[in-house]
LOFIPA-840557 format. One line per 4 residues: number of its first residue (from 1); for each residue x, y, z of N, C-alpha, C, O. Coordinates in steps of 0.02 Angstrom, whole numbers, plus 50000, padded with zeros to 5 digits. Example, Ala and Ser with C-alpha at 12.3 -4.5 7.8 and 13.67 -1.06 7.14 Angstrom:
1	50660,49716,50390,50615,49775,50390,50660,49835,50390,50712,49834,50423  50642,49888,50354,50684,49947,50357,50645,50002,50394,50670,50057,50402
//
This chain:
1	48119,48712,49551,48155,48652,49536,48229,48666,49546,48253,48719,49527  48266,48620,49576,48338,48625,49585,48374,48595,49526,48352,48545,49497  48430,48625,49509,48470,48600,49454,48540,48585,49478,48564,48612,49528  48572,48541,49442,48642,48525,49456,48681,48526,49391,48653,48515,49338
5	48746,48540,49395,48786,48543,49335,48815,48474,49322,48846,48444,49365  48804,48449,49261,48828,48383,49243,48864,48385,49176,48858,48433,49138  48902,48334,49163,48932,48325,49098,48994,48367,49087,49010,48413,49125  49029,48351,49033,49091,48385,49017,49080,48456,48994,49124,48498,49003
9	49023,48471,48966,49010,48538,48941,48974,48581,48992,48958,48639,48978  48962,48555,49051,48933,48594,49105,48860,48611,49096,48838,48662,49121  48822,48569,49061,48751,48585,49051,48713,48574,49116,48732,48534,49158  48659,48611,49124,48618,48606,49184,48562,48556,49172,48528,48557,49121
13	48553,48512,49220,48500,48463,49216,48461,48463,49282,48489,48482,49334  48399,48443,49280,48360,48440,49342,48395,48395,49393,48426,48345,49376  48389,48415,49456,48420,48377,49510,48382,48312,49520,48322,48311,49531  48419,48258,49516,48388,48192,49525,48423,48157,49582,48453,48189,49625
17	48420,48092,49584,48451,48054,49637,48527,48046,49627,48553,47991,49625  48560,48103,49620,48632,48102,49611,48665,48139,49669,48631,48174,49706  48728,48130,49676,48763,48166,49729,48770,48240,49711,48773,48258,49652  48772,48283,49762,48775,48356,49752,48843,48380,49776,48868,48359,49828
21	48873,48424,49736,48938,48454,49755,48927,48528,49768,48897,48563,49728  48952,48551,49823,48951,48623,49838,49021,48650,49827,49071,48616,49843  49026,48710,49802,49092,48741,49793,49087,48815,49804,49034,48846,49794  49142,48845,49824,49147,48917,49833,49188,48946,49776,49236,48915,49753
25	49168,49005,49755,49208,49039,49704,49267,49074,49738,49262,49096,49795  49322,49078,49703,49382,49110,49728,49400,49168,49683,49399,49161,49622  49417,49224,49713,49438,49282,49674,49510,49269,49650,49558,49278,49687  49516,49247,49587,49582,49229,49561,49627,49290,49550,49688,49283,49544
29	49597,49349,49549,49638,49409,49538,49643,49451,49601,49648,49512,49598  49641,49418,49659,49644,49454,49723,49705,49499,49726,49759,49481,49702  49696,49557,49756,49750,49605,49763,49807,49574,49803,49797,49551,49859  49866,49574,49774,49925,49548,49808,49984,49593,49792,50001,49604,49734
33	50015,49620,49845,50075,49662,49835,50135,49616,49829,50147,49573,49872  50173,49624,49775,50232,49584,49764,50296,49621,49782,50348,49590,49793  50293,49687,49784,50351,49728,49803,50327,49792,49836,50291,49831,49805  50347,49803,49898,50328,49863,49936,50385,49914,49930,50444,49894,49928
37	50370,49979,49927,50424,50028,49927,50471,50018,49987,50449,49997,50041  50534,50033,49977,50583,50021,50030,50586,50080,50079,50565,50136,50063  50611,50065,50139,50622,50118,50188,50673,50167,50160,50715,50149,50119  50669,50230,50182,50715,50280,50157,50726,50336,50206,50690,50342,50256
41	50777,50376,50192,50794,50434,50234,50787,50496,50191,50811,50498,50134  50754,50547,50218,50747,50612,50185,50783,50664,50226,50784,50660,50287  50811,50713,50193,50846,50768,50226,50795,50825,50238,50760,50845,50192  50791,50848,50299,50744,50902,50317,50765,50968,50286,50824,50981,50275
45	50716,51009,50271,50729,51077,50248,50742,51121,50309,50746,51097,50365  50749,51186,50298,50764,51232,50353,50709,51235,50405,50721,51256,50462  50648,51215,50387,50593,51215,50437,50587,51147,50472,50537,51133,50505  50638,51104,50464,50642,51038,50497,50586,50991,50475,50563,50949,50514
49	50564,50996,50412,50516,50949,50383,50541,50928,50315,50587,50958,50287  50511,50875,50289,50526,50851,50221,50461,50829,50189,50419,50798,50221  50453,50845,50125,50393,50825,50088,50398,50751,50069,50448,50729,50042  50345,50714,50085,50343,50643,50069,50334,50634,49993,50287,50662,49965
53	50378,50597,49961,50369,50586,49889,50313,50535,49875,50290,50501,49920  50292,50532,49812,50244,50482,49791,50281,50416,49785,50317,50405,49736  50272,50372,49834,50307,50308,49834,50267,50252,49801,50292,50196,49793  50205,50268,49780,50164,50216,49749,50194,50192,49683,50179,50136,49662
57	50235,50232,49651,50265,50212,49587,50314,50154,49597,50331,50120,49549  50338,50144,49658,50384,50089,49673,50348,50024,49691,50378,49971,49692  50283,50029,49706,50245,49971,49728,50226,49928,49667,50208,49954,49615  50232,49863,49675,50211,49817,49623,50159,49769,49651,50166,49743,49706
61	50107,49757,49611,50055,49709,49630,50044,49661,49573,50069,49672,49517  50006,49609,49586,49996,49556,49536,49949,49578,49479,49948,49546,49427  49910,49630,49489,49862,49651,49439,49872,49725,49423,49867,49767,49468  49885,49743,49361,49896,49813,49343,49833,49857,49351,49838,49918,49351
65	49774,49826,49357,49712,49864,49366,49698,49881,49439,49650,49916,49453  49739,49857,49485,49729,49872,49556,49738,49947,49569,49778,49980,49535  49701,49973,49617,49707,50043,49638,49755,50045,49697,49747,50008,49745  49805,50090,49693,49856,50094,49745,49848,50161,49782,49844,50214,49752
69	49845,50157,49849,49840,50216,49891,49900,50219,49938,49928,50168,49958  49919,50281,49955,49974,50293,50002,49948,50338,50057,49914,50388,50044  49964,50320,50119,49944,50361,50176,50003,50368,50224,50029,50317,50248  50024,50430,50239,49998,50494,50215,50012,50503,50140,50054,50470,50111
73	49974,50550,50112,49979,50564,50040,50045,50596,50022,50080,50625,50064  50063,50590,49958,50123,50623,49933,50118,50698,49946,50063,50726,49945  50174,50729,49958,50181,50801,49973,50162,50820,50044,50165,50878,50062  50141,50771,50085,50130,50785,50156,50197,50802,50187,50247,50768,50174
77	50199,50854,50229,50260,50872,50263,50270,50827,50324,50228,50824,50369  50326,50792,50325,50342,50747,50380,50389,50781,50428,50433,50820,50408  50381,50767,50492,50424,50795,50544,50487,50754,50551,50492,50699,50525  50536,50782,50587,50597,50746,50602,50581,50681,50637,50535,50678,50677
81	50619,50629,50622,50609,50564,50653,50582,50513,50604,50583,50524,50543  50559,50458,50631,50535,50402,50589,50459,50408,50580,50422,50416,50628  50438,50403,50517,50367,50410,50499,50345,50346,50463,50380,50322,50419  50287,50320,50481,50260,50260,50450,50217,50279,50390,50174,50323,50395
85	50229,50246,50333,50189,50257,50273,50156,50190,50256,50189,50138,50252  50090,50191,50246,50052,50131,50232,50027,50133,50160,50002,50184,50136  50034,50077,50125,50011,50070,50056,49956,50018,50054,49962,49965,50085  49902,50033,50018,49846,49987,50012,49831,49977,49938,49824,50026,49901
89	49825,49915,49917,49806,49897,49849,49736,49868,49853,49723,49824,49894  49692,49893,49810,49622,49869,49807,49607,49843,49738,49620,49878,49688  49581,49782,49733,49565,49754,49668,49493,49771,49649,49457,49804,49687  49472,49749,49591,49405,49765,49566,49349,49733,49605,49291,49754,49600
93	49365,49682,49646,49315,49650,49689,49319,49675,49761,49292,49643,49806  49353,49731,49771,49362,49763,49837,49407,49722,49884,49406,49733,49945  49445,49676,49857,49494,49641,49898,49554,49687,49908,49571,49726,49864  49586,49682,49966,49641,49727,49981,49703,49689,50006,49699,49633,50031
97	49760,49723,49998,49822,49700,50027,49859,49763,50049,49854,49815,50016  49897,49759,50103,49933,49818,50127,50006,49800,50143,50024,49743,50154  50047,49852,50142,50116,49847,50164,50137,49915,50191,50102,49964,50180  50193,49917,50225,50215,49980,50255,50289,49992,50241,50327,49945,50226
101	50309,50054,50246,50379,50074,50242,50391,50130,50292,50344,50167,50310  50453,50136,50315,50471,50189,50361,50510,50242,50323,50557,50227,50286  50490,50305,50333,50526,50361,50304,50553,50402,50362,50515,50429,50402  50618,50406,50366,50651,50442,50421,50675,50510,50395,50710,50514,50345
105	50656,50562,50431,50677,50630,50414,50732,50650,50462,50723,50647,50523  50790,50670,50434,50846,50690,50476,50866,50763,50461,50855,50789,50406  50897,50794,50510,50924,50861,50503,50999,50854,50496,51033,50834,50543  51025,50869,50436,51097,50862,50426,51132,50930,50422,51188,50935,50398
109	51098,50982,50445,51127,51049,50445,51176,51055,50503,51158,51043,50561  51236,51074,50487,51287,51082,50539,51269,51143,50582,51244,51192,50556  51283,51139,50646,51269,51197,50689,51316,51255,50671,51372,51244,50648  51292,51315,50684,51332,51375,50669,51354,51406,50736,51314,51415,50782
113	51419,51422,50740,51445,51454,50800,51456,51528,50783,51490,51544,50735  51427,51571,50823,51435,51642,50814,51487,51667,50863,51477,51663,50924  51542,51693,50837,51596,51719,50879,51582,51793,50893,51567,51832,50848  51588,51811,50956,51578,51881,50975,51506,51901,50982,51491,51960,50989
117	51461,51853,50979,51390,51870,50985,51376,51886,51058,51405,51857,51104  51331,51932,51068,51312,51950,51136,51240,51928,51147,51199,51925,51101  51227,51913,51208,51159,51894,51226,51133,51944,51276,51171,51972,51315  51070,51955,51274,51042,52002,51323,51012,51963,51380,50987,51908,51370
121	51014,51992,51441,50989,51956,51499,50915,51946,51498,50887,51916,51545
//
C-alpha cells in the first residue's frame, strides 16, 4: 500500500485520490569553506627547501565537525618556486568542498664572493 504525508502534524495516511508531491532531501550541513588559507612566501633553508606548515588551522568552514585535509601534508619539503596546496573539507555525509593556496619558496641567501680563491683546471 502507498502512503502520503498529510496534515499539519505530518501523519501518514493511505494514498487515495489526492495529488502527490515528490521532494528531494537537501544536505543542510553540506561542507562549505568560508575562508581558505592565504598565499604565502617561505624562506628556503640551506638545502633550498622549506617545510610546509600546517595551514589547515587557518581554514574556516560552516560546520566545525567537517574533516579538513591538506595536500601536500604539513612538514612536506617544498622546492624553490611556487607550490600549489589543496585543502579539502568533508562533511559527515561525504560532501566535499575544496580551495587552494600558493606557497612560494624563495632563496634569500646573499651570494658569497671568495677573494683569492683558486680553481683547478
